[in-house]
ZAMILO-759546 format. One record per atom (N, C-alpha, C, O): z, x, y. Coordinates in steps of 0.05 Angstrom, whole numbers, plus 5000, padded with zeros to 4 digits. Layout:
BEGIN
ZXY...
END
This chain:
BEGIN
457653314885459353294861460753024861461252904882461252934838462452664835465252684824465752834806466952514834469652504824469852264805468152104803472152264791472552064771472451784783471451604770473451754806473451494818471151444837471051244851469251634837467051604856465451354852464451234871465251254827463651014823464750784838463250614847467350764840468450544857467850604886466950424901468250854894467850914922464950864930464350774952463050924912460250894918459650604923457650534937461250424913460750144917460950054945460149834953462050244962462250174990459450105000459249935018457350224989454650184999452850034979450450024983453949934958452349794938452549494942454649374938450349374949450449094956451048924931452348714934450249014908450948854884453948834880454948624872455349054886458249024885459248924911461648844913457548914931458348774955458748484946460148334960457548404925458248154913461148144906462347924904462348374902465248364898466448244923468548114921465248284945466048144969464847874970466047684979462447844960461147594957462047394976462047154970462947464998464247275016463047295043461547475049463847105059463147125087465747145101467146945104466347375110468947435119469447385147467647295162471847455155472647455183471347685198471247695222470347885183469148115195466148125190465147995172464748275207461948315202461548555183462648765188459948525163459448755145457448945157455448855169457949195155456149405165454949565142453649775146455349475117454649635094451649615088450449395089450449845082447649855075447149745047448949765030444849635042444149535016442849744999441949955009442949694972441649884954440849734929442249564920438549804919437549694894437349924873437450154881437049854847437150064827434950274830435350504822432650204843430550404846430550524874428550654882432650494889432850604916433450904915434051014894433251024939433951304941436951344936438451154940437851584928440751634924442251574950441251604972444751484945446451414968447351664983447651874970447751655009448951875023451851915014453051725003452952145020455752195012457552005026457251945050459451895011461551735023463651925035464552115021464351885059466152065074468851925078468951695086470952075073473651965079475052145098474352385102477052035111478552185132481452235125482952365139482452115102485252145095485952435088488252495085483852605084484352885078484653055104484653295102484952925127485453055153482853125168482953165192480653145154478053195166476053045150476353025125473952935162471852795146470852975124469953195128470952865100470253025077468752845057469652625051466452945047464952795027466752755002468152944993466852514993468652444971468152604946469952644930465652694942464952844918465553144920464753294903467053214941467953494943471053524942472153724949472353304934475253304933476053294904475353104890477453494894478353504866480753314861483053394863480053074855482252874850481052594850478652554855482652404842481852124841482052004868484151904877479752004883479651904910477651674911475551694898478351464926476551234927476651104954478451144969474550954960474350804984473750514977471850454963475350334987474850044984473449965010474549965031470849885007469249835030469749565042471249395032468349515065468849275080468049025064469348825065465849045050464948805035466848735012467448505008467848944998469848884977472348754989473448564978473248865012475648755024475148465034476948295031472848415045472248155055472347945032473447725036471248025009471247834987474047784977474747554971475747994975478447954966480147804986481747644979479647855012481147715033480347425035481847265045477847365025477147085024478846945003479746715007479147064980480846954958483746924967484946714963484847134978487647134986488047335009487247565007489147235031489547405054492047575050494047535063491847755031494147905021493248195016491748244997494148385032493248665029493948775001492248914990496248714991497048834965495448714942494948854922494548464944492948354923490148484922489048514901489048554946486548704946486848974933485049064918489049114938489549374926489849344895488749504880491149134887491649094858488949044843488749114820487048924856484448874844482749134844481449194823482649274866480749494869481849774863480249954860484449804861485650064855486850044827488749904823485650174807486450134779489450164774490650004760490750374786493550424780495450314801497850404801494550124817496449994835497549754820496149594808500249724821501549514805500949234816499949204839501549024801500848754809502148664835504448734840500648514851501748414876503948204870503748054851505948194887508047994884507447734899508847534896505347734916504647504933506947434952507347204958508447634961510647604979510447795002508847985001512047755023512247955044513548215034512848435043515448175016516748405004514948544984513648404968514748804985513048964967514649094945513649294933517049004940518749124919517249124893516148924884517049354880515749384854512749444856511449484836511649444880508749504884508449804887509149914909507449934867507350224866504550324860502850164852504150584864501550714858502150924837503551124843501150884813501751064791504751104786505651324780506250884790509050894784510751024805513051074801509551094828511051224849510351094876508650924878511651194897511351064923509051194938508951434940507151034948504951144965505851164994507551015003504551345008504851355037502651175049500351215044503450985065501650795078501150875106502950925121498550885114497750975141495950755153494550615139495950745179493950585194492550775213493750875233490050845208488551045223490151305224490151435245491451375202492851625201495751615211497151815209496551385222499351365233501051255211500451045199503351385204505051295182506251025188507350975209506150855167507350585168509750565149511350385151509950745130512050745111514650835124514750975144516850745112519550805122521250935100522950795089520651185093521951305070524951335072526451345052526051355097528951395100530551155092532751185083529450915095530750665087528450475079527550305095527650505054525350365044526050065039526949995017525549895058526149615055523949455043524149215040521749595034519549475020518149255037517249055026517849305063516449115080514049245093512749135110513349495084511249645098508449535093506549625107508049355074505449255068504249065089501849015089505948955107505048765127505548885155507748865166503449015166503749155191501349095210501349175233499248965199496848905215495348675202495648625178493848525218492248305207489948425191488748625199489248305169487048395152484348385168482448525160484248225188481748195203480948445219478648475227482848635223482148885238481549115219481049335228481649075192481349295173478349315165477149115157477249555168474549595160474249705132472449625117475949885124475949995097478650115091480350145109479150175065481650295057480950545040479450535021482150775048481751025034484251075017486551045027483851144992486051174973485851454960483851514948487951604963488251854948490351804926492751774933489551814901491451764879492952014872491752234871495551994867497052224859498452354882497652314905500452524876502052654896500252814915498352944907500952804941499452944962501353004985503152844992500853234998502453305021500753325046501753405067498153265044496353315066496953145091496353225113498252915087498952735109501952735115502952585132503452905101506352925107508052795086507152755063510552735094512552645075512052365065511152195079512752325039512852055028510651985009510651764998508652165005506352104988506752204960504952344950508952134947509352234919507552084900507052184878506651844907504851694890501951704900500151634885501551784925498851794936498851704965500951664977496451674976496051595004494251345005492151344991495051145020493350915025493050895056494850835070490550955065489950975093488150745101485850735093489250555117487650335127486150415152487450505172483550395152481850465175481050215190479950025178481550205216480949975232478049965240476550165238477149735249474349695256473549835281475149875300470949905282469750025306466949905308465649855288465849875333463149785336461149985324461650225326458949885312457050055299454350055313452650235308453849865331451249865344451549795374453549665382449649885390449849845419449649545425448349385411451049475446451049195455453849075455455749215448453948825462456448675463456348435445454348285446458348395429458348165411461148035411463148175408461147775415463547615412463447475385461347375377465647465371465647335345468147155342470347225349467546905333469746725326470246725296468346735281472746725288473446735260475346505253477146435268474846385230476646175220476946215190474946265175479346195180479946195151481845975145483845935159481345825123483045615114483245625084481345685070485645565073486045545044487845305039489545235056487545185016489044945010489244894980487444974965491444774971491744684944491844384943492744264923490944254964490643964966493343824963493543624949495343934976497943804979498643805008497743985023500243625017500643585046501743835060501243865084503244005046504544225059503444495050504744705054501044495037499944745026497744875043496545065034497144765066494944865082495645125096497745155109493945325093493945575108491645575127489445495120492045675151489745705169490245955186492446025193487946075193488046305211485546295229483346245219485846345254483646355272483846585291486146675298481646705298481746935315479146975330477146845325479247155349476947225366476747525367478847665372474347635364474047925367471747985387469847835390472048205400470148305420469348585412471148765409466748635408465748905401463648985422461748835427464049215433462149315453461649615448463549765442459149695450458449975447456150045464454049905464456450255479454250385493453850655481455150725461452150825493451651085481454151255480454451415461455951225499458251405499460951255500463051385499460950995501463450845503463350615483461350485478465650565470465850345451468650225454470550345461468649965447471149805449471149595427469049465422473449565414473749335396476449215400478449355401476548955404479048805408479148565390477048445383481548485382481948255365484548125373486548255378484547855373486947695376486747465357484747325355488947425342488947215322491647105317493747225323491746865306494246725300493846585273491646495266496046565258495846435231498346285226500546345236498046075209500245915199499845885169497645835160501945905154501745895125503645675114506045675121502645495098504245295085505545415060505845655057506445245042507745335017505745304995503845154996506145464974504345464951505445304928507845234927503745254908504445104884503445254860501345384861504945234838504045374814502145204798501344994806501345304774499445164758500344904747498644744737502844844748503944584739504544404762505844194758503744474786504144304809506944324821507744154837508444524813511144554823511144744847509844944847512544664868512644824893513845104887515845124873512545314897513445584892516145634906516545534929517845784893520345874907519646074928517646214927521446094948521046274970522946514968525246484960521946744975523646984977524946985004524247135022526946805007528146755033529646985044529947015069530647165027532147395037530347635041530347755063528847705021527147945023524647905040523448095050523747655042521447595059519147475043518447575021517947265054515847125040513547065059513947035083511147045048508846965065508246665064506646565079509646525046509446235046511246125068513246245075510545895078512145765100512745975122515046025129510546085132510846305152508446295171506546145167508646445192506546465211506646735225508546885223504546795240504447055253502147075273500546885276502047305286499847355304499347655305501047815297497047725315496248005318494648045343492947885350495148275357493548355380492748645376494548815373490148695376489148965370487049045391485348885399487249295400485249405419484749695412486649855407482249765412481350035405479050115423477049975424479350335438477250425457476750715452478450865443474250795459473551075456471351155476469750995484471451415484469451515503468651795493470351965488466051845492464952095484463952255507462752135526464252515506463252705527461852935513463053145508459352885505457953095490459353135463459452955447460253375459461653445433464553355432465853395412465453235454468253155455468552855456466752705465470852765446471352475446474352425450476052565439474952215465477752125469477851835460476151675468479851755445480151485436483051405436484851575434483551145438486251045438486250765424484250625425488450705411488650445398491550345399493450495402491750075398494349945400494249695382492349545384496349665366496449425349499349315350501249455347499549045355502048915355501848675336500248495339503548685316503448495294506148375289508248505290506148115283508647985276508147765255506247615257509847755235509847535216512747445212514547615208513147185212515847075211515846815195514046655198517946785179518246535164518846295183519946335205518146055174518745815190521445695184522545555200522545745160525145645153525245345148527245215155523145235136523044955131523844875103524044635096524345075085524945015057527245185048527745415058528745085029530845235016530345234986529045054975531345444973530745484945532445314926534645234933531245254903532645134881532545334858530345424851534845414848535045624828533445554803533145324795532345764790530945744765532945654743535345714744531845534722533345484698532245684677530345624663533445914676532346134661532146064631530246144618534145934621534145874592531745694584530845704561530745534603528545354597525845464608523845334605525945694620523545814631522545674656520145704663524245514669523445374694523845564717526045654722521745624733521945824754523445714779523945474781524145894796525345824822523345654837520945714838524245444850522545274866523845224893525845354899522745044909523745004936523644704943521844564933525444624960525444354971525744365001526644575012525044155015525344155043528244185051530044065039528744345071531444395080531544655096529644815095533744705109533944935126535745145114538145085110534745375107536545585096538245695118537645665142540545825111542245945132540946175147539246305136541846205171540946435187538046405198536846205195537146625210534446635220532446715198533246865180530046615199528046685178527346985179527647115199526547085156525747365154523247405170521547225174522947655181520647715197520048015197521748175191517548075203516548345208515448355236513848185244516148565251514948605278514248905280516049075278511648965284510749235283508949295306507049135312509349515320507649605341506749895335508450065330504149935336503050205330501150285352499350125359501450515362499650625383498950915378500651065367496550995385495751265381493551345401492051175411493551605408491451715425490351965410491852125399487751985409486452205395484352345412482852225426484452615410482352775423480952935401482253045383478252945403476753095383474653265397473253175416474353515388472253695398470753795373471853935356468153715371466653775347465354055347464154135328465554205369464254465370466054655385465254775405468454695376470454875388470555125372471555135350469555345383469555605370468455585342469455705323466255435339464955415313466155225294465455215271468155075303469554885285470054615299469054565321471654455286472354185296475354175299476854225281476254095323479054065330479753775335478253635349481953685324482953415328485853415334487453555321486653265354489453235361490052935364488652795377492152855350492952575351495952555358497652685346496552385378499252315385499652025377497951855382501951965366502351695357505251605360507151765363505651345360508251225361508150955346506250805348510250905330510450665315513350555317515250705311513550295324516150165324516149945303514349765304518049955285518049765263520849625262522849765263520849365259523349215256522948995235521048835238524548995215524448785195527148655191529148785185527148395195529648235192529548095165527447985157531748115150531947985124533547725126535247705144533047545108534447285109537347305104538347505093538847095111541747085109542547035080541246895065544747165072545847135046548947185047549847325064550347065028553247115027553847295003555947264990552047484998552447684977555247814979556347845001556247904957558948024957558948274974561048354985556648404977556448654993557248605022558348775035556648365032557148305061559948195067560648155090561548145046564048015051566148205063566248435056567748095081569848245094572048045102571647875119574348055088576447865093577547865121578847675130577048085136577948105163576247925182577147865204573847855173572047695189572047405181572147225198572047355155571947075144572947085116572947295103573746845105574646835077572446945059570046885063573247095039571347215020569646995007570746794996567047025008565246834996563946655017561946525011565046645041564046455061562346595082561146455099562346855082560947005104558047045097557347185078556346915114553446965112552647165133553547155156551047355125550047555144547247635136546347565114545847775154543147855147542648135159543548195181541248295144540748575151538148595166536348435164537948815182535548875197535149175196536949335202532749255189531949535189530249585214528349445219531049785229529549865253528750155250530450335246526250215251525150485247523150545269521050415271523750745285521950825307520951105301522551285296518351145303517251405297515451495320514251335334515351755324513251875341512552145331514152265317510252245338509452495327506752585336505452455353505852815325503252925332502053055308503453155290499353045306497953175285495653345297493953235311495753595292493653785301492153895278493353995258489553885279487853975256485454125267484154035286484854355255482454515262481054585236482254695218478454515235476854565212474454745220473054685238474154965205471955155211470455225186471555345168467855155184466255235161465455525163465455645185464555635141463555915140465356105155464456255172467856105148469756285160469756555145470456555121469056765158468957035147466657065128465057255130466356885109464156895090462856615089464156415093460256615082458856365080459956195057460356295035460355945062461355765041464355725041465355555027465855875058468755855059469555685083469055765106470655445078471655275099474655285100476055265080475755325124478555345129479555115146478355065167481554975137482854765152485754845157487254915139486554855183489254925190490354725210488754605225492954695210494054505229497054505230498354675217498154325245501054305249501754015254500353875270503853915241504753645244507653645254509253805247508153455272510853405282511453105278509852935285513753045266514552765262517552745269519152895259518152535285520952465289521252175281519751995291523152115264523651855253526551785258528351925248527051565272529751465276530051195263528851005272531651185242531950945226534850865223536551035220535350595224538050495219537850215207535750085208540050135194540149865183542749745191544949855187542649505203545049375214545149095203543248985193547548985204547948705198547948545224549848555239545848405228545348285255547248055261547948015285548247915241550047695247552747775257553947635273553748005247556448095255556348365269558448475276553948465275553648715289555148955275556249125288555048955248556249175233554049375225551749305222554949625223553149835213553149845183555249875171550749815171550549845142549550125136550650265118547450205150546450485148546550605176545350485195547850825180548050945207545251045216543451065200545051105241542451205251541751475238543351655239539451485227538451725213536351845231534151735235536852085242534952225259533652445243534852655238531152405236529652595219527452725236525952585249527352995235525253145249523853335229525253485215521253315228519753495210517653645226516253535243517553905220515454085231514054215208515254335191511454175207509954265182507254385189505354245195507054655188504454785189503154775162504554765142500554775161499154765136496454905138495354945160495354985115492755115113491455025087492755015066488854965089487254875066484755045065483455085086483955135041481555295038479655175018480555084996477155165025475155055006472855255005471755345025472055324980469855514976467955394956468655314934465455384964463355264947461455484938460255634954461255514911459455714900457855584877459055504857455255554881453555434861454455154854454854994873454855094828455754814821458754774822459654564813460254954834463154934833464254934862463355084879466154754867467654744892470554804885471754664868471754994899474555064895476054984920475155034942478454874916480154804939483054884932484054854910484354994952487255054950488555044977487155074997491155004978492454985004495454995001496554964979496755015023499655015024500654885049499354915070502854745048504054615071507054685070508354665050508054775093510954845094512454625108512154585133514054485093515754275105518354395114519854515099518954365140521454465152522654225166521854155188524654105153525653845163528653855166530054005152529653685185532453665189533253365192531753205203535553295181536553025182539353035195541153165184539652895217542252875231543352595228541952395232545852585220547252325216550052345228551552535223550752145245553452135256555452035236554651905216557952085241560051965224559951665225559251545245560651535203560551245202562551145181563651295166563050885181564850755162563250555146561850385157563450565119561950385102563050105104565250065115561649915094562549635094565049605076565649775060566449385081568949335067568549325037570249405022566249225028565749194999565549464986565849484961564949675001564849944990567550094995567750334989569449955005572050075010572650155038574750265044570750095057571050175085571650465088573450545102570050635074570550925074569351055099567150995108570851245110569851405132568251635119569251785103565751655127563951865118563352045142562251955162563952295139563552485161560552545164559152585144559652545188556852605194556252895190557953055183553752965196552953245193549953265193548453075200548953505187546153565187545353675160546753845148543053585150541953695126539153815133537653695148538654045122536054175126534554185100535754225078531954145102530254155078527854335084526354275103527354535068525054715072523754745045524954795024521054705045519654715019516754785025515554665043515554965009512755015009511454834988512054854964509654654997508354464979505454554975504054584995504554584950501954704945500054514930500954314919497554584931495554444916493354634908492754824923492054584886489754744877487954574860489054404845485354604861483654444845480754544847480054714863479054434829476254504828474654274818475554104802472154264827470154064817467754224807466754404820466754144783464554294770462454094762462953914746460054134772457653984764456354134741454754314745457154054717456354214693453754124681452754264663452553904689450053814679448953604698450453484713446353544697445253324713446753064708447052974685447652944730449052684730451952704719453352504717452852944712455552984702457153164719456153354730459753104722461553284736464353244725464953044712466053444730468853414722470553554743469653724758473153474744474953604762477653664748478253534728479053844759481753904751483353964776482354094794485853874777487453914802490353914795491253804775491854044813494754044811495754034840495154204856497353834847498253794874501153694875502053554857502553774896505253694900505553504923504053514942507453324921508253154943511153184949512753234932511853164975514553204984515652944996514352805011518152874989519352645000522352664998523452844986523652475011526552455009527252204993525652014992529552194980530451944968530951734990530851805014531351494982532051285001534851355013536851265003534851515034537351625046539251395053541651415049538151185065539850965073541250835050543650765052539850805027541050685004543350864993545350764983542951124995545051314986547451295004549751274995547051305031549251315050550851055050553351065052549550835049551050575051552750525027554550365028552150655004553550604979555850794973556950794951556450974992558651154988561250994984562050845002562651034962565050884956567451054948569450954937567251314954569451494948570451624974568851684991573051674976574051785001573352085003572752214983573452185028573052465033570152565031569752805027568252385033565452465031564352545058565252455079562252715058560852795082557852805077557052855054556352765097553452765095552553045085550653055069553853255093552953525086553353585057552153775046555053435043555653505015554553304994554953354971553153105003552152904984549753014969547653064980550053054943547953164926545552974925543253064923546052714925543952514922541852524944539752394941542252684965540352694987538352924984536852975002538453064962536553284957533653164956533352944947531653314966528953214967527753144939528753234919525652984940524152924916521453064918519853014936520953254900518453394899517053314873518153354851514653214876513153114853510553284849509153334869510053364825507553504819505853334801506653234781503353304810501353144796499153324785497653444801498853344759496753494746494753294735495453094723492153354739490153154732487553284724486753494734486153154705483553244696481752994693482752784684479253014699477552784697474552864694473853084700473052674685470152714682468652464691469752244690466252504701464752274713461752304706460652524708460552074699457652064696456551864715457651644718454451944729453251764748450251754743448751944749449251524732446451494726445051314745446151234766442551264739440851104757441750814758441550674778442750714735443550434734446550384729447450164724448050594731450850554727452550804730451451024734455150774728457050984730459250944710459950714703460451164701462751144683464451384688463451614689467051344691468851564696471551514683472351284678472951734678475651704668477351944676476252164680479851904679481652124686484352094672485151864666485752314668488452314657490152474676489352694685492552374681494352504700497152524687497952364670498652724697501352774689503052834714502453034727504952664720506452684745509452724739510552554724510652934749513452994742515153054767514253184786517652954767519653024787522153114772523252954757522953364776525353454763527853314773529753264759527753234799529953084811528752844825528352844849528152644809526952404820528952194827531352254830528051944829529851714835529251484817526951434810531351334810530951084795532850874807535250914807531750654818533350444829534150254807532450144793536750214805537850034784539849844796541149904816540049604784541849394793544149374774543749324750546549424784548849414766549849134761548648944771552049104746553048844738553948674761554148434759554548804784555448664808553048574825553448454846550648644816548248564831547648754854546048684872548848994854548449184876546549394867546749514845544549454884542649664878543849944881545349994900543350114861544350384862541950574857540250514840541950804870539850994867540851224850542551384859539751254826540551464808538551704811536151664811539651944814537952184816537652294788539352444778535352234777534752314749531852414748530252334765531152574728528352654726526552414720527452234706524152424730522152214723519552344715518652544727518252224695515752334684513952094680514451914664511652104694509651884691506952014683506052204695505751914662503051994655501351754648502451544641498751784651497051554646494151624649493451854654492551424646489651464648488351224662489451004663485951274673484451074687481551094678480451314675480250864673477450854666476150654686477250444691473850734697472450554715469450584710468450794701467950364714465150374710463750134722464949934728461050164725459449934732456649974720455750194715455349744716452649744703450949554719451549314721448749654730446849494745444649404727442749564721444749164718442749054699440049044712438049124701439948934737437448924752438248874781440648914789436448794798437048764826438948534831440248524853439248354813440848114817443648134804445548014814443848284783446348284768447648564766446348764760450248564770451848804767454448734753455648524759455348894734457848854720459649094725458749324724462149034731464149244737466549214720467149004710468049434718470449424702472249664708471349874715474849624704476749844706479149784687479749554681480350004678482749974661484650204668483750434672487150144670489150344677491650284661492550054658492950504651495450474638497250714646496350944646499650654654501650864661504050834644504950614638505151064635507551064619509651234633509151474639511851124640513951264655516451294640517451104627517651534641520151594627522151704646521451844666524651654641526851764657529351784639529151744615531551854651534051884637536151684647535851584669538051624631540151434639541951564660542851424678542451824657544151974676543052254678541552344661543852394699543052674702543952834678546252824670542152994666542753154643542353024617542353154596541952754617541452614592538552644584536852724601537852584559535052604550533252414566534052204575530752494570528752324584527552144563525352204552528951924557528151764534528151464540528051304521528351384565528251094572525751054590525051224606524550824587522050774602522850664630524750514633521250744649521550634676520850334676518950244662522450174690522149884690520249784712518849934725520249524715518449384733518849454762517049414778521149564770521449654798519849904804519349964827519150054783517650304787514850304777513150434788514250154756511650184743510549914734512049734727507949894735506549644727505649654699505749864686504749424688503749414661500849514660499649554680499849554636497049624633495349394645495949164641493149474659491649274674488649324669487649554670487149104665484249114662483048914681483848684682481049004696479648834715476648844708475449054707475448604704472548584698471248404718472548214727468748464726467448304746464448284740463248474730463348054746460448004745459447924772460447724783457548064784456548014810453647924809451948054797453147694822450447584821449447554850450547414866447247704856445947674882443947454880441647504872444747214887443046984882440746944902438846804897441047084925438847084945439447324964441547434963437447384982438047605001440447555018441747745028441147295022443347235039445847125025447747035037445747124998448047004984448847164960447147284946451447174955452547314932454647144919455846964931455247214893457247074878458547274860457247444847461247254857462747434839464747274823466247114834464747324797466847224780468447474770467247654759471047464773472747694765475047604748476147384752475847774730478047714712480047944713479248174712482647884715484748084715486548024692487747804690486948224674488748184651490948394653490548634656493448294651495848454650496948444622497348224611497348674609498148684581501148644578502748694597502048544554504848514548506248784551505048994547508848774558510449014560513348954552514648784564514349084531517049054522518349334520517349504506520549384535521649654537524649644535525949444541525749874527528649944529530449734516532449654527529749644491531349444477534249554474534649754461536149404485538949464482539949694499542249774496538249814516539150044531540449964557539849764570542450134565543950094590544150354605543950574593544550344631545250574648547650484664547450354684550050574654552450464666552650164659552650084636552850004680552849704676550149584681549849344680548149754687545449654692543949604665543849784649542849374662541349304638538449404641537149324661537549574623534849694626532749544609530349584613533549364591531649224574529949034591531048884607527349034586525548854600523348754581522548894562522448514586520348394570518348254589519148114608515748294583513748174600511548054582510448194565510947804586508747674571506347664590506447534611504347804582501947844599500347584603500847384590498447604621496747374627494147474638493847704646492247284639489547344649488847134670489246894666487847234693487147054715484147084722483147314721482846864728480046864736479846784765481346604774478146924780477546854808474546824812473046964798473746654830470946624837470646634867472146494881468746794877468446814906465446844912464046984898464546704933461746714940461346704970463146624985459046794979458546805007455646755014453846814997455146645037452346585045452146625075453746525091450046765083449346795111447446575120445346545108448346415139446646195149446146225179447246405191444446055189443846065218446245975235446346015259448145845221450545755235452945955233455145905243452346175219454446375216454846445186453346345169456746605181457446685153459446485142461446415155458946405118460746225104461546345078459846435062464146365072465146465047466946265034468546135048466846245007468446054992469746204969468246344954472346174965473646304943475446114928476645944941475646154902477645994886479346194871478446334853481846214880483746394868485046254844485746014846485346394822486446274797484746034789485745804789482246084783480245884778481145674757480545444760482445764736483145594714485945464718486945334700487145514741489745394747491845474727493445314717491845734720493645844700496545834710497045924732498345744693501145754698502246024688501846094665503546174706504546434698506946514715507246404737508546694705510846814720510047094727509047244710510447164752509747434762510947654744513047624732509447874743510448104728513148194737514948244721513548214764516048314774518348124767520548214761517847864768519847664762520547674732522947644725518647714715519147724686520647974678522247974660520148194693521348454685523848514701526048484691523548594726525848684742527648454750530048494752526548204754528247984763528647774742529147534748528447844716528547644695531247504693531447294681533347624705536047504704536847394731539147324734534947374750535547284777534547004780532246954785536346804778535546524781534446464809532946274813535246624829534346574856531646694861530446644882530546864843528047004848526347034823525147234818526246814807524546804784522146644791522046404786520046784802517846644816515446614798514646804784514246374799511646334787509446424806509946464830507046464795504746544812503346294823503746074814501646354842500246134856498146014837496646154823497945744837495945604821493245604835492845754855491445444825488745444836488745384866490045194876487345554881487345534911484445564921483145754914483645384938480945394950481245504978482845424994479545704984479445825010476645825021474745855007476545795048473945795062474145975086476045945102472146145089471946315113469446235129467446165117469646265155467246225171467446415195469646435207465246545201465246715225462446695238460446675224462346715264459846705278459946875303461846855319457947045306457747205330455947085351454146935345456547145376454847045398455047235421453747175442
END
């Protein structure tokens, strides 16, 4: 059976859309080729559903971005969110920054995983979770669109699971990798170099990677140096390194594996910003100089151990233990929030915040086909997660968000029954969670209030049900309803308490966010092409809306949110040399100004992206060479004229734009060579997020990157 997004997922193995990668990447492609008259493709299997599952048996919009697609996009821009924005229809536009503020999936927050290990920090969402590993270690990306509870808390918008590389063939191979990009200005050079080792015998495999990168500054289409997100974090004027190791050993039906990744990206601090001239449309830029404080940085360590038994009592058992340590430092600022007359004269105190989030946990999963009756597959398991998160002001050692100790225990069961042309799936997960917070005192700007600590408990049964029906040759449809469970940004709620006599146990704003996603879709898959479409409706009775008040302080309003939209995707294989691809997505989000008010204002750029269309033409110019031309169009968006929520201005305007990219690759006897030109026509534009959410912020009104040439080279030996 085929899902609505299957056509994209199938491209994992379609060489013509491998032209979407059309590149010669830092990684070796393992994807099989296919021509229009070839045999049907084998099922694409994903693991984000807790057990390997053919993508065409999942009732929902599920897709896989394959290695070739990723390689092509990473040739154009070494930016994980930009790859998602191109290949995932309902993922909002990339900001081209370390900060992922405003980058959403279907207008909601996705849960980000690395080999199933959570990378998101829902207790204090600092929007830095997008940079946790080097793109050179990523083999594919699995995406479940829409609310889901299968991987635990935080997936109200869906799941994005990054799968790391593993050796595919016996033997040992050493590979050297080099990537460079430039806009032909003295300070615009980016470079990355790395070394990987892949070894596989019949029962043992190992993959290791070590790499280092340095990034210069970018320039817009008018030759003006791009402004830097010096506080929230930027990938311009920055550098980093990554160390990754993954080993595995098989014993008949059993396997043990372990992986470790240590990643760091940090600004260089060589430039300071020059404010935008908003009245004249001149964006924020940068000049040489040293900004105050230490540069922003991300430092992430992720480790896991997994045991698998493929023939345990007629089923498959998997146990994973994991640990992740995350630390993100933000740049220094003298914002009014940080001022304290007891420390320094008001307006003179520069400080910088740091989010520290440490997680550990376990995931147990058992899958048994033909349970009691033939065709009934039962998946059962238990998850344990402990998350300890805090936010501090590193310059003055003040507590901004107290330590949040969150523990979740969640048993679950999933049932799948296949009868003739129909597959039925249903399941339930019981979230039993506790949050412990010690007493603390808020910052002086909030009144220095003493907030009594306490414990909050959250218990919820989260359900899903769906079906896939193959109603005619080459045609299928699905219908599904699924819930996702999450918490609001607890840290944002706690740090903003400004009334006396408050306690953690009594704060209403900390109630959970439960989102239900209802969806229906249809798909056609023919010999020379695919076409699919889906419509979804996602609702939270007690959702969240982040708004910036007149003092420039973010506040989290607990109001209902309603997002609905549609996605269209397709490809057409003209012949063995040419393939054309396309996707279109539009989401419409509504909320209320306050609790109890009508749901009559549109969600802004912090939550939802504009309508987006992506078109591509792939040319296989030889057995060893590919070329892809792609166009991305973002539509105009004007919302909430004259509307306010308290002192927060809700009105937003966005003037859309279209960008062209060209990427090609060639396999030579000297190695793989890939060349990409990002923003081929050197279009001058202002980012969607800057035009909408930051349109009044002279310090963060950023233009997009102008024409950029990138070259990849890799060679194995």
